[in-house]
C-alpha positions in Angstrom: 17.6 -7.4 13.2 19.1 -4.3 11.5 21.9 -2.7 13.5 23.1 0.7 12.6 26.4 0.2 14.5 27.3 -3.2 12.9 30.2 -2.8 10.4 29.0 -5.9 8.5 25.6 -4.2 8.0 27.4 -1.2 6.7 29.2 -3.3 4.2 26.0 -5.1 3.1 24.3 -1.7 2.6 27.3 -0.3 0.7 27.8 -3.1 -1.8 24.3 -3.9 -3.0 24.0 -4.3 -6.8 21.9 -1.1 -7.1 24.5 0.9 -5.1 27.4 -0.4 -7.1 25.8 0.5 -10.4 24.9 4.0 -9.0 28.5 4.5 -7.7 30.0 3.5 -11.1 27.6 5.8 -13.0 28.3 8.7 -10.7 32.0 8.3 -11.0 31.9 8.1 -14.8 29.5 11.1 -15.0 31.7 13.2 -12.7 34.8 12.4 -14.8 32.9 13.3 -18.0 31.5 16.5 -16.5 34.9 17.6 -15.3 36.5 16.9 -18.8 33.8 18.8 -20.7 33.4 21.7 -18.2 36.0 24.0 -19.9 33.7 24.1 -22.9 30.7 25.3 -21.0 29.6 28.8 -22.2 29.6 31.8 -19.8 31.9 29.9 -17.5 35.6 30.2 -16.8 37.6 27.0 -17.1 39.3 27.5 -13.7 36.1 26.7 -12.0 35.6 23.3 -13.8 35.7 21.5 -10.5 32.1 22.6 -9.8 30.9 20.3 -12.6 31.6 17.0 -10.7 29.8 18.6 -7.7 26.8 19.2 -9.9 26.8 15.5 -10.8 26.9 14.5 -7.1 23.9 16.6 -6.3 21.9 15.1 -9.1 22.6 11.4 -8.8 19.8 9.5 -7.0 18.5 6.0 -7.2 15.7 7.0 -9.6 15.7 9.1 -12.8 12.7 11.2 -11.5 14.4 12.1 -8.3 17.7 12.9 -10.1 15.8 15.4 -12.3 13.8 17.0 -9.6 16.7 17.2 -7.1 19.0 18.6 -9.8 16.6 21.3 -10.7 16.0 22.1 -7.0 19.7 22.4 -6.4 20.2 24.8 -9.3 17.3 27.0 -8.1 18.7 27.0 -4.6 22.1 27.8 -6.0 20.8 30.7 -8.1 19.0 32.2 -5.0 22.2 31.9 -3.0 24.3 33.5 -5.7 21.8 36.4 -5.9 22.0 36.8 -2.2 25.8 36.7 -2.3 26.0 39.3 -5.0 23.6 41.6 -3.1 25.8 41.2 0.0 28.9 42.1 -2.0 27.1 45.3 -3.2 26.4 46.1 0.5 30.0 45.5 1.4 31.1 47.8 -1.4 28.9 50.5 0.2 30.8 50.2 3.4 29.3 47.4 5.5 31.9 45.4 7.4 32.5 42.0 5.7 32.0 40.2 9.0 28.5 41.7 9.3 27.8 40.7 5.7 28.8 37.1 6.5 26.3 37.1 9.4 23.5 38.6 7.3 24.1 36.2 4.4 24.0 33.1 6.8 20.9 34.5 8.5 19.0 35.0 5.3 20.3 31.8 3.7 19.1 29.7 6.7 15.7 31.5 6.6 15.3 30.7 2.9 16.3 27.1 3.7 13.0 26.8 5.5 11.1 27.0 2.1 10.1 23.4 1.6 9.3 24.0 -2.0 13.0 24.3 -2.7 13.6 20.6 -1.8 17.3 19.7 -1.7 18.0 23.2 -3.0 17.4 24.6 0.4 20.8 23.3 1.5 22.6 25.3 -1.2 21.2 28.8 -0.6 23.5 29.7 2.3 26.4 27.8 0.9 26.3 29.5 -2.5 25.8 32.9 -0.9 28.8 32.4 1.4 31.0 31.2 -1.5 30.2 34.2 -3.6 30.8 36.6 -0.7 34.1 35.1 0.4 35.5 33.6 -2.9 34.1 36.0 -5.5 37.2 38.1 -5.2 37.8 40.8 -7.8 35.5 39.3 -10.3 32.3 38.3 -8.5 30.2 38.4 -11.7 32.6 36.0 -13.5 32.8 33.7 -10.4 29.0 33.7 -10.0 28.2 32.9 -13.6 30.9 30.2 -13.7 29.7 28.7 -10.4 26.1 28.5 -11.6 26.7 27.4 -15.2 29.3 24.8 -14.3 27.1 23.3 -11.5 24.1 23.3 -13.8 26.1 21.6 -16.5 27.2 18.9 -14.0 23.5 18.4 -13.0 22.6 18.0 -16.7 25.4 15.4 -17.2 24.3 13.5 -14.1 20.7 13.3 -15.1 21.5 12.3 -18.6 23.9 9.5 -17.5 21.3 8.3 -15.0 18.6 8.3 -17.8 20.7 6.7 -20.6 23.0 4.3 -18.8 21.0 1.4 -17.1 18.2 3.7 -15.8 17.5 2.4 -12.3 14.3 0.3 -11.9 13.3 -0.9 -8.4 10.2 -3.0 -9.3 11.9 -6.4 -8.7 13.3 -5.3 -5.3 9.8 -4.0 -4.2 8.2 -7.2 -5.5 10.7 -9.4 -3.5 10.1 -7.4 -0.3 6.3 -7.7 -0.7 6.6 -11.4 -1.3 8.7 -11.8 1.9 6.3 -9.7 3.9 3.4 -11.8 2.5 5.1 -15.1 3.5 5.9 -13.7 7.0 2.3 -12.8 7.5 1.1 -16.2 6.3 3.6 -17.9 8.6 2.4 -15.8 11.6 -1.2 -16.8 10.9 -0.2 -20.5 10.5 1.6 -20.4 13.8 -1.4 -18.9 15.5 -3.7 -21.5 14.0 -1.5 -24.4 14.9 -1.1 -23.2 18.5 -4.8 -22.7 18.9 -5.7 -26.1 17.4 -3.3 -27.7 19.8 -4.8 -25.9 22.8 -1.4 -24.3 23.3 -1.8 -20.7 22.3 1.1 -18.7 23.6 0.7 -14.9 23.7 4.5 -14.4 23.9 5.1 -16.5 20.8 2.3 -14.7 18.9 3.7 -11.3 20.0 7.2 -12.4 18.7 5.7 -13.4 15.4 4.0 -10.1 14.9 6.4 -7.7 16.7 8.4 -6.7 13.7 5.4 -6.1 11.4 5.2 -2.4 11.9 8.9 -1.8 11.2 8.8 -4.2 8.3 5.8 -2.5 6.8 7.5 0.9 7.0 10.5 -0.5 5.1 8.4 -2.2 2.5 6.3 0.9 2.0 9.4 3.0 1.4 10.6 0.3 -1.2 7.2 0.4 -3.0 7.3 4.2 -3.2 10.8 4.1 -4.6 9.7 1.5 -7.2 6.8 3.7 -8.3 9.1 6.6 -8.5 11.7 4.6 -10.5 9.1 4.0 -13.3 8.6 7.7 -14.0 10.6 9.0 -17.0 12.3 5.6 -17.2 12.3 4.0 -20.7 12.7 0.6 -19.1 9.5 1.1 -17.1 7.4 1.2 -20.3 8.4 -2.4 -21.0 6.9 -3.7 -17.7 3.7 -5.7 -18.1 2.6 -5.4 -14.5 0.2 -2.5 -13.9 1.8 0.6 -12.3 -0.3 0.4 -9.1 0.0 -3.4 -8.6 2.6 -3.1 -5.8 0.6 -0.3 -4.2 -2.5 -2.6 -4.1 -0.5 -5.5 -2.7 0.9 -3.2 0.0 -2.6 -2.0 1.0 -3.7 -5.6 1.2 -0.7 -6.6 3.4 -1.1 -3.5 5.6 -4.7 -4.4 6.3 -3.7 -8.0 6.9 -1.0 -7.1 9.3 -3.3 -4.8 11.4 -5.9 -7.5 11.5 -3.3 -10.1 12.5 -2.3 -8.1 15.5 -5.9 -7.6 16.5 -6.5 -11.3 16.1 -3.5 -12.1 18.3 -4.8 -9.7 21.0 -8.3 -11.1 21.0 -7.1 -14.7 21.2 -4.8 -13.8 24.1 -7.9 -12.6 26.0 -10.0 -15.5 24.8 -7.5 -18.3 25.9 -6.3 -16.9 29.2 -7.5 -18.4 32.5 -8.5 -21.9 33.5 -12.0 -21.8 32.0 -11.0 -21.7 28.3 -13.1 -24.8 27.4 -16.1 -23.2 29.0 -15.8 -19.9 27.1 -14.9 -21.5 23.7 -15.5 -25.3 23.5 -13.1 -27.6 21.6 -15.2 -27.7 18.4 -15.4 -23.9 18.2 -11.8 -23.5 18.9 -10.8 -26.0 16.2 -13.2 -24.3 13.8 -11.5 -21.0 14.5 -8.1 -22.6 13.9 -9.3 -23.9 10.5 -10.5 -20.4 9.6 -7.2 -18.9 10.5 -5.4 -21.6 8.5 -7.5 -20.8 5.5 -6.8 -17.1 5.9 -3.1 -17.9 6.0 -3.4 -19.7 2.6 -5.3 -16.7 1.2 -2.6 -14.3 2.4 0.3 -16.3 0.9 -1.3 -16.8 -2.5 0.4 -14.8 -5.2 -1.8 -11.9 -6.5 -3.3 -13.8 -9.4 -7.1 -13.2 -9.7 -8.0 -16.8 -10.4 -5.8 -18.3 -7.6 -6.8 -15.6 -5.1 -10.5 -16.1 -5.9 -10.3 -19.8 -5.0 -8.5 -19.2 -1.7 -10.9 -16.4 -1.0 -13.9 -18.8 -1.3 -12.2 -21.3 1.0 -11.5 -18.6 3.6 -15.1 -17.3 3.4 -16.5 -20.9 3.9 -14.1 -21.6 6.9 -15.1 -18.3 8.5 -18.8 -18.9 8.0 -18.4 -22.4 9.6 -16.7 -20.8 12.6 -19.5 -18.1 12.9 -22.1 -20.8 12.8 -20.4 -22.5 15.7 -20.4 -19.2 17.6 -24.1 -18.7 17.1 -24.6 -22.0 18.8 -22.9 -20.6 21.8 -24.9 -17.4 22.0 -27.5 -18.8 24.2 -24.8 -19.7 26.6 -23.2 -16.2 26.5 -20.6 -16.8 23.9 -17.5 -14.7 24.6 -17.1 -11.3 22.9 -13.5 -12.0 22.2 -14.5 -15.0 20.0 -16.6 -12.6 17.9 -13.7 -10.1 17.7 -11.5 -12.9 16.3 -14.1 -13.4 13.6 -14.1 -9.7 12.8 -10.3 -9.8 12.5 -10.5 -12.6 10.1 -13.2 -10.8 8.1 -10.8 -7.9 7.8 -8.0 -10.2 6.5 -10.4 -11.5 3.8 -11.6 -8.0 2.9 -8.0 -6.7 2.6 -7.1 -9.5 0.2 -10.4 -9.3 -1.7 -9.4 -6.7 -4.3 -6.6 -9.0 -5.6 -9.2 -11.6 -6.7 -11.0 -9.1 -9.0 -10.9 -10.6 -12.5 -11.5 -7.1 -14.0 -8.3 -5.8 -12.3 -4.9 -6.7 -13.7 -3.3 -8.0 -10.6 -1.0 -10.7 -12.0 2.6 -10.5 -11.1 5.4 -10.3 -13.7 
């Protein structure tokens, strides 16, 4: 389990391959920007230290986010500089500087509420305060140097991120989806084995499915990052897998996880109490276990149309056999929970169905 207070987890987070590459590129880009900053037009060389800062605000795990965040930072910076220059004009007209500081912070924080500015929101008040307090005798020169040097650093950061091993997160997202797929299949197999052995344990089933919600959130974030990493990325054009494949796999696994939790809940109600064999006889229970087992094979099958189609047919046949058993119990007031289990399995099959479409390119890399 992830622990935010575990130093070993901090170390594992800090030294991933992607993070090491990003750190190295950021360091190189910052050094390059600082070296070239004295040659930036309309900027004074004494303010070259703002160029590495521009690199820092533009370096993100994807090229698309680097570009958008860099532009947002420059826009927020420009707004703050304009606010700072206006405050200096007011100070020159006689307003006490302490009142100007308060007004600048007030307006800067208000503008930081504009969501369209993105990460640039954080720079409005900072830039305004810097211009007001550090502008000195040459506020125009300081402001232009501040803006141009920061913008230059942003440009260097984006270009380095684009040209030097542009980050691509497809493999990581694919691995996370595969692990989630295997975890779901294992949970379903455990449920099937327990049910077939007349030993369904709700606590064990709850443990198997407890982390699914948190895991899904993590995997969804990874998939979104992978989709973003393909934008404006020259390496992304060489990928053979369709752009939305991971999104379709995530949708299938999300539906499967929801259905698995519902299945576990219905089986808990179905198997509680001493009259289990009366409510669902042995043959029906074993038929349900076989249907769950077939569903687990379907879930763990890699998203290849031909392979998935075969497992889909087996899951459909097993579920049909279980439903036929339930129909035999109807006259004897077959339990509603047994039908709810069938509905949950139907949802698993429906969630995985799109991956068996031969007209959709769903094969993995």
